[in-house]
N, C-alpha and C positions, 0 to 999 in steps of 0.2 A: 175902530173901526176906520178903515181909509173911506176917503171922500171918492165919490162916483159921481161921474154927470148920468143925465138923465138916458137909458138907453145904451149905454159906452159899453156893458160886457156882452150885451145881447146881439148887438151890431156887429161885432166880430164872431158871433155863434147864430149861424144863421137859422142851422136844424133846430133851436128853441124857440125862435122870433115869434113862429104863429101859435106855438101852446102857450108863450105867454100872453099876448094879444088875446088871446080867447081868456085866459082868466081876468085878464083887464075890464074884459068887457062885462064879465060877471060881476067884477065888483061895481064897474059904473050903475049895474042892474039891481044893486044890493042883493045879488044872489050867490056872492061868495063864502061860501061856510066860514066858521069860527076858526075850525082846526084842518089845517092841511098835512098831509106826510109826501113830500115830493120825495121819489125814489127812481133809482137809475143806476146806471152802471158807473163806478167810480171814470174820471177824468173825462166825461163829456159835457160838464160844467152845471150841473144841477144846483150845486151852489150860488150860482151866478144867477139862475132863474130864482131861488128862492129869495136872495136879496133883494134884486129886482121889485120883486112883488112886492115884498113888506115896503119897499122904498116907496111905492105907488101907492100902498094902503096909506101911508103916512101925510102924502102928497095932500093940500089944502086945493089943491087946483088939476087932479091928475084929467091926464087926456085920454082922447083913445089907444095913444101908444106908451101911455106910463107917464109917469111922474114928471112934471112941468121943468123941475131942477131951478125953479126963482123963487118960489112961493117961499116963507121964514120956515115953514117945514123942513123942506129941501137943504135950507142954507144952513139950519140946525144938525141934519144928520148929514153935512158936508164937513162942518166944522168937527163931528163927533162929539156933540152936545146936545142932541135928541134927548129929550129926559123921557120920552114914552117908546122907545125903542129899546129892547134888551137883548144879548145875545150869548146864548148859553152854551159856552164849548169846553172839552178837555181842558184842563188847568196842567201846567207845567207837570211832565213826566204821570201825569193822571192816568189811568187804565178805562177808567170810568165817568163819567157825571156821577156826583155825587148829590146824595139828597138834600145837603146844605144846599146847593145851587137850585133844587128846584123847588124847596121853601123860597128861597129868594124871588124866583119866578113868580109863584103863586101869591105872594104877598104883593110886588108888581100887578099882576094881573086884577088884585081885588083892589086898588087903588083908584081914585079919578084921575085920569088923561089931565096931566099940565098942561098940554096945551088946546084942549077942547076938542080934539078928535079921537083916530082910531090910537088904540096901544099896541104894540107888535112885536111878540117875541121869537126870535128862532133858536130852535135846537137843534145843534147841529155838531157830530153826527148821534141821531135821535137812538140808533140802535146800541148806544156806548152808557148807555141807562142801567143800573144796576136794578135788580126787581125794586128794592125799598124806593129808589128813586121814580122808576115808573109809576108804582102803587100810589106815592104822592102827587104825580101830575092827573092822575085818573079823574079827581074831582073837579079841576078845571076844564078838561076837553067832556065833561059829561053835563056841567053847569057855566059856562063859560060867561064872565061878566059884560057887559052890553059895550061894545065897541073895542073886545079884547080879541084880536088874531094872535094864533098860533102856527107857526110853520115849522115841521120837523121835515128833518131831512137825513136820507139813508142810501147808502150804497149796499147794506147788507139787510135788506127787509123779510129776507127769510128768518133772521135771527131775532127779530122782534117780536114782544109779546102780542097776543091775539086782542088781549083788551084793549091796548093802545092801538091796535090796527082798525079795529070796528068802529074808534071813535072817532076817526079821521077821514075825511073824501082825499079819496088816494090820486095822487098826482101821476102819472106814470110816465117817466119819459125814456125812449128807446133811445139806443145808441145809431147816431145817423148812417145814412145810407155811405157806401165805401168812396162812393163819385163826392158827395157833400162835403164828408172829412177829405180827403186829398184836393179839394179845390181849396179847402180852407187852410190846410197844410201848406199847399202852396202860396199862397197869400200871405202867409206869415214868414216866408222864406225858407222853410224847413228842407233842411238835407236828407238825402234816402226817404222823404215820406213814404212811400211805399211799404218799405223794410220797416222803419219804424210805426206804421200802424197796424201793420199784421202783430209785432212784437207786444203792442197796447193792447191787441184784442179789439183792435177797431174804435177806440178810445182816441179821437184826435188831439183833446188835452192834452193826455198822457202820453201819445207820441211825442208830442210838441218837447213835453218834459225832458224825456228820454234823451233829446239831442244832449250828447256831451255830457251825461249824468254820470255821479256814481253806481247805478243803476248796471248801465253798461258795463262799465267795466269790473263789477260783481258778475254778471254774466258771463262775461268772459273769461273769467277768473275760475268759475264753477266747470265751465266747460272744459276748459285745459287742465281742470284736476279729475273730470270724471272720465277725459280721454286716456289719461295716465292709466287709471283704473282698466280701463275695456285693455289696455294693451299689457296691464301685467305689471307696471313700473309705479303704481301708485300704490298706496295702504288706507283700505277706509278707515281704519282709525285717525291717520294724519289729516285723509282728508275731512273728516267729521270734526279735529280740533280745527281745522283750519275755518270751516265755516262757521263754526260758533262764535268766531271774532267777526264776522261781516253782519251788518243790517239782516236781523229775520224777518220781517217782511218783504224784504227784495229778495232773500233766499228762496223763501216760499212762493214768491212771486212766477221767479223763474221755475221751479220745480214743479208748480201746477201746470202753468203753460206746459212744459216738455210731456208731463204723464198727459195730459187731454192731448196733446199732438201723438204721444203714441197709441192711446185710445183709439184713436181717427184712422192711424196709420195698421193698426190690427183687423179695425172693423170694415176697412176699405180694402183690403189686401195691397194697400199703399199706395192706393188711386187718388187721395187727399192728398193737397200738399201740406208742409208743416207749416206751422204759422213762424218759426223758428228757422230758418233754411240752414243755419249752420249747426243745429242738432242730429242732423239726418243720421250719420254713420252711429252715432250712440245709441240712438232709436232702435236703428234695423238690428245692430248687435245685442242690445237688450231683448228684442222681439223674438231674437233667434234662441236664447237661454231661456225665457220664463215664458210659462204657461199664459192664458187669458185669464184663468182667474187670480194670479198671483199679481196681474198687471191691474187688473181692474180694483183688487184689493189696497194693492199701492196707491192708486188714484184717491180710490176714497178715505184713505189714511191723511195723505197730504192735504185734500181740499179741508178736511172735518179739522186737521191743526192749524191751517191756515185762519 
């Protein structure tokens, strides 16, 4: 865990600050539930809010604006040595959180706090628990130990078990409005913020991360391949072989964006602008060759695989 100053993350993410302060107010009134499920789109900072809330819950002298940053608990957090703070994340190359990790969390939850205050566990991404891991967590969600808080984080809420959702207070974080997102991107000196924000589906942190990234290079390569296919100079088999060597999540990010653009083009008669302006000719060609049913089936397939 890296060191953070009080409110550092959220000062730079203004669209989350009011929601965070509402949660801190509940904490100071002793009304904050022991199990929170923070959900929202990827790339807007849901992880930042979860961490800052965790730090405020550990702070010995929490203020209206969050943790104090000066007490012993805050110093231990900044030194990555707080014994009552646990983060459960995917291990290297793992595709799911393992039951052994949740068992470790359960043991942690049932121990007495070493610093005499709250104990705090973050599970991120919570949607990556397999069924056995999720079931192992249920008892502690149903009967939390006193002073133990769990914050689950997900950008794929729909994929989580209903039994987990029903035992948590949902903290829903929507995307910021475009004006707020663009203002932040300008403050971060991001070039072409309008285009990047559109490509990131309105998520400002994801837009910033796109700048100069391999993901944009993957997009350009895929667009070149699709253009060649449209012109009859490319082979579907050869393109499929090339795409297998690309980062699979990047491939499906762009395919998802493009098929959603295609759906909007078909349903609006071309009146709605594409999120990716470079894909227009390819989408028009596809729309002229495919019927509505096949396009919607393709969209469902790509989104489900992703």
